[in-house]
C-alpha positions in Angstrom: 110.4 158.4 108.5 110.0 154.8 107.4 109.1 156.0 103.9 112.2 158.3 103.8 114.4 155.4 105.0 113.1 153.1 102.3 113.5 155.7 99.5 117.0 156.6 100.7 118.0 153.0 101.2 119.1 153.5 104.8 117.9 152.6 108.3 115.2 154.4 110.3 118.0 155.3 112.8 120.1 156.9 110.1 117.2 159.2 109.1 116.8 160.2 112.7 120.5 161.0 112.9 120.4 163.2 109.8 117.3 165.0 111.2 119.1 165.7 114.5 122.4 166.8 112.8 124.3 163.8 114.3 128.0 164.0 113.2 128.5 160.3 112.6 126.8 160.2 109.2 128.7 160.1 106.0 128.1 163.3 103.9 126.9 161.3 100.8 124.4 159.3 103.0 123.1 162.5 104.6 122.6 164.1 101.2 120.7 161.0 100.0 118.4 161.2 103.1 117.8 165.0 102.6 117.0 164.4 98.9 114.4 161.7 100.0 113.0 164.1 102.5 112.6 166.8 99.9 111.0 164.4 97.3 108.5 163.0 99.8 107.7 166.4 101.4 108.4 165.0 104.8 107.8 167.1 107.9 108.4 166.3 111.5 105.4 165.4 113.6 106.0 167.9 116.5 103.3 166.4 118.7 104.8 162.9 118.4 108.3 164.2 119.0 107.1 166.0 122.1 105.6 162.8 123.5 109.0 161.0 123.1 111.3 163.8 124.3 108.9 165.3 126.9 109.6 168.7 125.4 107.4 170.8 123.3 110.1 172.7 121.3 108.1 175.8 122.1 109.2 178.8 124.1 107.0 181.5 125.6 107.9 185.1 124.9 106.4 187.7 127.2 106.6 191.4 126.2 104.9 194.7 126.7 102.4 196.0 124.2 104.8 198.5 122.6 105.5 199.7 119.1 108.8 201.2 120.0 111.8 200.2 117.8 113.8 198.4 120.5 111.2 196.0 122.0 109.7 195.3 118.5 113.0 194.6 116.9 113.9 192.3 119.9 110.7 190.3 119.4 111.5 189.9 115.6 115.1 188.9 116.3 114.1 186.4 119.0 111.4 184.7 116.8 113.9 184.4 113.9 116.6 182.9 116.2 114.1 180.5 117.7 113.0 179.3 114.2 116.6 178.7 113.3 117.0 176.5 116.3 113.9 174.5 115.7 111.7 176.2 118.3 108.2 177.5 118.0 107.3 180.8 119.7 104.2 181.5 121.7 103.8 185.3 122.2 101.9 187.0 124.9 101.9 190.8 125.3 100.5 192.8 128.2 99.8 196.5 128.6 100.8 196.5 132.3 102.7 194.0 134.4 100.2 193.7 137.2 100.4 190.4 139.1 97.1 189.2 137.7 98.0 189.9 134.1 101.4 188.3 134.5 99.9 185.2 136.0 97.4 184.9 133.2 100.2 185.1 130.6 102.2 182.5 132.5 99.2 180.2 132.7 98.8 180.6 128.9 102.4 179.3 128.5 101.9 176.5 131.0 98.8 175.2 129.1 100.9 175.0 126.0 103.7 173.2 127.8 106.5 175.6 126.8 110.0 174.5 127.6 111.0 177.9 128.9 110.1 181.6 128.9 111.9 184.7 127.6 110.7 188.0 129.0 111.5 191.3 127.2 111.7 193.5 130.2 112.7 197.1 129.4 111.2 198.7 132.5 111.5 198.5 136.3 107.9 197.2 136.9 108.4 194.4 134.3 111.6 193.1 136.0 110.2 193.5 139.5 107.0 191.6 138.5 108.8 188.7 136.9 111.3 188.4 139.8 108.3 188.0 142.1 106.8 185.1 140.3 107.9 181.5 141.2 108.0 179.0 138.4 109.9 175.8 137.7 110.4 176.8 134.1 113.7 178.5 133.1 113.2 182.2 132.6 115.6 184.5 130.6 115.1 188.3 130.7 116.1 190.5 127.8 116.9 193.6 129.9 119.8 196.0 130.5 119.5 195.3 134.2 121.4 197.7 136.4 123.1 196.9 139.7 119.9 197.2 141.7 118.2 194.5 139.6 121.1 192.2 138.7 120.7 189.7 141.5 122.5 186.3 141.8 120.8 183.7 139.7 119.1 186.2 137.4 119.5 185.1 133.8 119.6 188.1 131.5 120.8 189.0 128.0 121.1 192.6 126.8 123.0 195.1 124.6 125.5 197.0 126.7 123.6 200.3 126.8 126.1 202.0 129.1 128.9 201.2 126.6 126.7 202.6 123.8 126.3 205.8 125.8 130.0 206.0 126.2 130.8 205.3 122.6 128.7 208.2 121.3 129.9 210.6 124.0 133.5 209.7 123.5 133.0 210.3 119.8 131.7 213.8 120.4 134.5 214.5 122.9 137.1 213.3 120.4 135.7 215.9 117.9 136.4 218.6 120.4 133.0 219.1 122.1 132.9 219.9 125.8 129.2 220.9 126.2 127.3 217.8 125.3 123.7 217.9 126.3 121.9 214.7 126.9 118.2 214.1 126.1 117.4 211.1 128.3 114.6 208.6 128.0 112.1 207.8 130.7 113.7 207.3 134.1 111.9 203.9 134.7 113.5 202.4 131.6 116.8 200.4 132.1 118.0 201.4 128.6 117.5 205.1 129.4 119.3 205.0 132.7 122.3 203.0 131.3 122.7 205.3 128.3 122.7 208.2 130.7 125.3 206.6 132.9 127.5 206.0 129.9 127.2 209.7 128.9 128.1 211.0 132.4 130.9 208.5 132.9 132.5 209.3 129.6 132.4 213.0 130.4 133.8 212.6 133.9 136.6 210.4 132.6 137.7 213.2 130.4 137.5 215.9 133.1 134.2 217.3 132.0 131.4 217.8 134.5 128.1 216.6 133.1 125.5 219.3 132.8 121.8 218.8 133.6 119.8 216.1 131.8 116.7 216.9 129.8 114.2 214.1 130.7 111.9 213.1 127.8 109.7 210.2 126.6 110.9 208.3 123.5 108.9 210.3 120.9 110.0 212.6 118.1 107.6 215.2 119.5 109.6 215.3 122.8 112.8 215.8 120.8 111.1 218.5 118.8 110.0 220.4 121.9 113.5 220.1 123.4 115.0 221.1 120.1 113.1 224.3 120.0 114.6 225.3 123.3 118.0 224.2 122.3 117.8 226.2 119.1 116.8 229.4 121.0 119.7 228.9 123.4 122.2 228.4 120.5 121.0 231.5 118.7 121.4 233.4 121.9 125.0 232.2 122.2 124.3 230.0 125.3 123.5 226.6 123.8 125.3 223.3 123.7 127.6 222.5 120.8 126.5 218.9 120.7 123.3 216.9 121.6 123.2 213.2 122.4 119.6 212.0 122.1 118.7 208.8 123.9 117.1 207.4 120.8 116.8 208.2 117.1 113.2 209.4 117.3 114.2 212.1 119.8 117.1 213.0 117.5 114.7 213.3 114.6 112.6 215.8 116.5 115.7 217.8 117.4 116.8 217.9 113.8 113.4 219.2 112.7 113.3 221.9 115.3 116.9 223.1 114.6 116.2 223.2 110.9 113.0 225.3 111.4 114.9 227.8 113.6 117.8 228.1 111.2 120.4 226.3 113.3 122.7 224.2 111.1 123.6 220.6 111.8 126.5 219.9 112.3 127.9 223.4 111.6 126.3 225.0 114.7 125.3 221.9 116.7 126.2 218.2 116.3 123.4 215.7 116.9 123.7 212.0 117.7 121.1 209.4 118.5 120.8 205.7 119.6 119.3 202.6 117.9 120.2 203.1 114.2 116.5 202.7 113.2 115.6 201.9 109.6 116.0 205.2 107.7 118.5 206.9 110.1 121.0 207.1 107.2 118.4 209.1 105.3 117.7 211.8 107.9 118.9 215.2 106.8 121.7 215.2 107.6 122.3 211.5 108.0 122.3 210.6 111.7 125.3 209.5 113.8 123.9 206.8 116.1 124.6 203.6 118.0 123.6 200.4 116.3 122.2 197.6 118.4 122.8 194.0 117.2 119.3 192.6 117.8 120.0 189.4 115.8 122.8 188.6 118.3 120.5 189.4 121.2 118.0 186.8 119.8 120.7 184.2 119.4 122.2 184.8 122.8 118.8 184.7 124.5 118.0 181.3 122.8 121.4 180.0 123.8 121.0 181.1 127.4 117.5 179.6 127.5 118.5 176.2 126.0 121.4 176.0 128.5 119.1 176.8 131.3 116.6 174.2 130.1 119.5 171.7 130.1 120.3 172.5 133.8 123.3 174.7 133.3 124.0 177.8 135.5 123.5 180.8 133.3 124.1 184.4 134.4 124.1 187.8 132.7 125.4 188.3 129.1 126.2 191.7 127.6 126.5 192.2 123.8 128.5 195.2 122.5 126.9 197.8 120.3 128.7 199.7 117.6 128.9 203.4 116.8 127.8 204.4 113.3 129.3 207.8 112.4 127.4 209.9 109.8 127.1 213.5 108.7 125.2 214.9 111.7 128.4 215.2 113.9 131.5 217.3 113.3 133.9 219.3 115.3 132.6 222.5 117.0 133.1 225.9 115.3 136.3 227.6 116.3 
């Protein structure tokens, strides 16, 4: 910093202000300092800064070992948001959230002196395990917590999964469908339950009694298996006119099964998914789905964590998804 100050012709304090985005620095002075930083190849000494501030500028991120689109995209978005805010990320993934494994992960973070922890908690056992651990560090959960888990003092950030379920169901109802079958995700996932609630609430609000739910895992294979049964029912004249799959992989399996059985989408059956995974626009036909703003989730989680680190009272924050309408949905045949 002394070298930068000398080259820029300013004080050590002015360099510090520029590095910390202090507003009381003239633009031309700040530009001169940044130019000196660039010419000298200056980088902050994070260890030295931690000694002064008593903060490591590092956050711990705890997640399940999952290759599923939602959790993986959340990790990526969170890391990018943290980097933008000047934080390093220490990642720990666990297969199961047993007490011993959870404590090992937390000890890993404690040794590194993290300032706070973000937990990506898509399932019941994850949230329950985290809530049972006592720590002085601020903890933010990225989880679509339902009423049973949204306790006072819980800090959570999530996409409004229930709203997403309503958006896609309302879209199908607006097209004229009254028999909307839902392929739901695993019952122990918050996202799956909230999407199912959005589906059922949207139907009841329009005077349509929800039919039975087909419970699946998140795989394309599960969608394919269900799609075969749906195709047989449609060809027999007793199938739904629309299918809302709880994620895009399920929808992909349904599309394949319907195509194999000669059931046309959307002429015979409309199909919609959830997530807007990379490539959803290139399914045949292109998939109507719900897009989740993972970048916004990452930014909000970082904001909530930094506020909690600063001692602020932080509660639950919901981020709205958007419906992306494509070729896989249309009105039912007359």
